[in-house]
Structures are given as structure tokens and as C-alpha cells.
C-alpha beads as a LAMMPS data file, in Angstrom:
LAMMPS data file: protein, C-alpha beads

107 atoms
106 bonds

1 atom types
1 bond types

-500.0 500.0 xlo xhi
-500.0 500.0 ylo yhi
-500.0 500.0 zlo zhi

Masses

1 110.0

Atoms # bond

1 1 1 -436.431 122.611 -70.694
2 1 1 -437.465 119.018 -71.436
3 1 1 -438.335 116.532 -68.726
4 1 1 -436.858 113.057 -68.783
5 1 1 -439.956 111.641 -67.083
6 1 1 -443.099 110.473 -68.802
7 1 1 -446.713 110.471 -67.870
8 1 1 -448.305 107.251 -66.729
9 1 1 -451.390 105.681 -68.292
10 1 1 -453.373 106.843 -65.248
11 1 1 -452.160 110.434 -65.631
12 1 1 -452.910 110.380 -69.367
13 1 1 -456.440 109.171 -68.586
14 1 1 -456.905 111.873 -65.935
15 1 1 -455.666 114.623 -68.238
16 1 1 -457.904 113.416 -71.078
17 1 1 -460.872 113.502 -68.702
18 1 1 -460.001 117.094 -67.746
19 1 1 -459.802 118.147 -71.397
20 1 1 -463.145 116.446 -72.137
21 1 1 -464.729 118.319 -69.228
22 1 1 -463.534 121.600 -70.746
23 1 1 -464.565 120.523 -74.232
24 1 1 -467.992 122.119 -73.999
25 1 1 -468.467 125.905 -74.228
26 1 1 -471.269 125.877 -71.649
27 1 1 -468.995 124.249 -69.061
28 1 1 -466.271 126.791 -69.775
29 1 1 -468.820 129.606 -69.352
30 1 1 -470.070 128.123 -66.072
31 1 1 -466.518 127.936 -64.715
32 1 1 -465.940 131.515 -65.831
33 1 1 -469.127 132.699 -64.098
34 1 1 -468.258 130.889 -60.872
35 1 1 -464.694 132.186 -60.892
36 1 1 -465.865 135.730 -61.574
37 1 1 -468.482 135.605 -58.835
38 1 1 -465.843 134.705 -56.280
39 1 1 -468.430 132.795 -54.275
40 1 1 -470.505 129.663 -54.391
41 1 1 -473.686 129.857 -56.445
42 1 1 -476.839 127.801 -56.808
43 1 1 -477.997 126.210 -60.048
44 1 1 -480.804 128.768 -60.161
45 1 1 -478.342 131.661 -60.005
46 1 1 -476.317 130.140 -62.817
47 1 1 -479.395 129.437 -64.960
48 1 1 -480.334 133.114 -64.662
49 1 1 -476.956 134.057 -66.180
50 1 1 -476.695 131.558 -69.036
51 1 1 -479.152 130.814 -71.817
52 1 1 -479.689 127.146 -71.001
53 1 1 -482.172 125.346 -68.805
54 1 1 -481.830 124.071 -65.267
55 1 1 -481.383 120.415 -66.213
56 1 1 -478.617 121.301 -68.687
57 1 1 -476.786 123.449 -66.140
58 1 1 -477.109 120.683 -63.541
59 1 1 -475.734 118.139 -66.029
60 1 1 -472.723 120.314 -66.830
61 1 1 -472.036 121.023 -63.146
62 1 1 -472.112 117.286 -62.458
63 1 1 -469.420 116.721 -65.098
64 1 1 -467.312 119.567 -63.705
65 1 1 -467.714 118.187 -60.177
66 1 1 -466.670 114.691 -61.295
67 1 1 -463.280 116.056 -62.372
68 1 1 -463.203 118.313 -59.281
69 1 1 -463.146 121.572 -61.247
70 1 1 -466.104 122.626 -59.099
71 1 1 -466.989 121.749 -55.532
72 1 1 -470.587 121.057 -54.527
73 1 1 -471.850 121.789 -51.033
74 1 1 -475.344 120.892 -49.833
75 1 1 -477.086 123.569 -47.774
76 1 1 -480.583 122.582 -46.804
77 1 1 -482.468 121.826 -49.997
78 1 1 -479.962 123.661 -52.225
79 1 1 -476.562 122.770 -53.564
80 1 1 -473.967 125.508 -53.897
81 1 1 -471.229 125.225 -56.511
82 1 1 -467.846 126.921 -56.342
83 1 1 -464.709 126.814 -58.463
84 1 1 -462.053 124.507 -57.059
85 1 1 -459.143 126.887 -57.554
86 1 1 -456.625 124.394 -56.164
87 1 1 -457.574 121.850 -58.817
88 1 1 -457.760 124.299 -61.696
89 1 1 -454.360 125.711 -60.817
90 1 1 -452.894 122.252 -61.538
91 1 1 -454.327 122.277 -65.075
92 1 1 -451.528 124.378 -66.656
93 1 1 -448.976 122.067 -65.072
94 1 1 -450.746 119.118 -66.698
95 1 1 -450.362 120.791 -70.074
96 1 1 -446.668 121.393 -69.430
97 1 1 -446.190 117.742 -68.420
98 1 1 -447.895 116.606 -71.642
99 1 1 -445.437 118.818 -73.515
100 1 1 -442.576 117.180 -71.583
101 1 1 -441.651 120.456 -69.910
102 1 1 -442.515 119.546 -66.313
103 1 1 -443.012 116.501 -64.139
104 1 1 -446.662 115.338 -63.966
105 1 1 -448.887 116.233 -61.044
106 1 1 -452.476 115.531 -60.124
107 1 1 -455.539 117.231 -58.750

Bonds

1 1 1 2
2 1 2 3
3 1 3 4
4 1 4 5
5 1 5 6
6 1 6 7
7 1 7 8
8 1 8 9
9 1 9 10
10 1 10 11
11 1 11 12
12 1 12 13
13 1 13 14
14 1 14 15
15 1 15 16
16 1 16 17
17 1 17 18
18 1 18 19
19 1 19 20
20 1 20 21
21 1 21 22
22 1 22 23
23 1 23 24
24 1 24 25
25 1 25 26
26 1 26 27
27 1 27 28
28 1 28 29
29 1 29 30
30 1 30 31
31 1 31 32
32 1 32 33
33 1 33 34
34 1 34 35
35 1 35 36
36 1 36 37
37 1 37 38
38 1 38 39
39 1 39 40
40 1 40 41
41 1 41 42
42 1 42 43
43 1 43 44
44 1 44 45
45 1 45 46
46 1 46 47
47 1 47 48
48 1 48 49
49 1 49 50
50 1 50 51
51 1 51 52
52 1 52 53
53 1 53 54
54 1 54 55
55 1 55 56
56 1 56 57
57 1 57 58
58 1 58 59
59 1 59 60
60 1 60 61
61 1 61 62
62 1 62 63
63 1 63 64
64 1 64 65
65 1 65 66
66 1 66 67
67 1 67 68
68 1 68 69
69 1 69 70
70 1 70 71
71 1 71 72
72 1 72 73
73 1 73 74
74 1 74 75
75 1 75 76
76 1 76 77
77 1 77 78
78 1 78 79
79 1 79 80
80 1 80 81
81 1 81 82
82 1 82 83
83 1 83 84
84 1 84 85
85 1 85 86
86 1 86 87
87 1 87 88
88 1 88 89
89 1 89 90
90 1 90 91
91 1 91 92
92 1 92 93
93 1 93 94
94 1 94 95
95 1 95 96
96 1 96 97
97 1 97 98
98 1 98 99
99 1 99 100
100 1 100 101
101 1 101 102
102 1 102 103
103 1 103 104
104 1 104 105
105 1 105 106
106 1 106 107
């Protein structure tokens, strides 16, 4: 079923930003690890599970947090990162709206 609506410039920009955030295999792996863990994790925990350094993991988490795919929570001197399931669940709808199959929505 085709939608008669169209996406706005702002929505197109948002969706492009989401796709860019997922355009790196390390970020996809980090999201997968966080989703599979089912809990918030520290950068150190994530570094122990991927073959990249702490600064690289932190950089990728920052990008994922900017598009709200992950949520960051400070606890003392540590920051815990968790998948933002509410935001990621909107992602397939964004794809359908790009295809003209559904009205656009945001995260």
C-alpha cells in the first residue's frame, strides 16, 4: 500500500543521520552486544568483547547516543550504555516511510 504523504526535509535529514550511524560495522556490533546483554554496560565491558580500543568504542557510542540508538547514564565515575529499544523500534517504520508505504514518524 502506497502512502500519499511525503517525508519532510527534516525527516529526510534525521533518517540519513540514522543510516550514517549504522554505516559502520563496529557500531552495528556494539548495538548487537548491548541488545543481547539485555542490560546497560560500561565501555570497559564492551571493549573486552570487541577487538577495538577504548577510545574507538567511546567514539562509536557517542555517535550512537547522538542519534539516540543508545542511552548513556552516569553512575559515579562510570557511564553505562544501553540500547534505546523505543528508538530502534521506529527504524523499520522510517524505512517503510522512505519507501512510501507508511506515514513518517520520529524517534
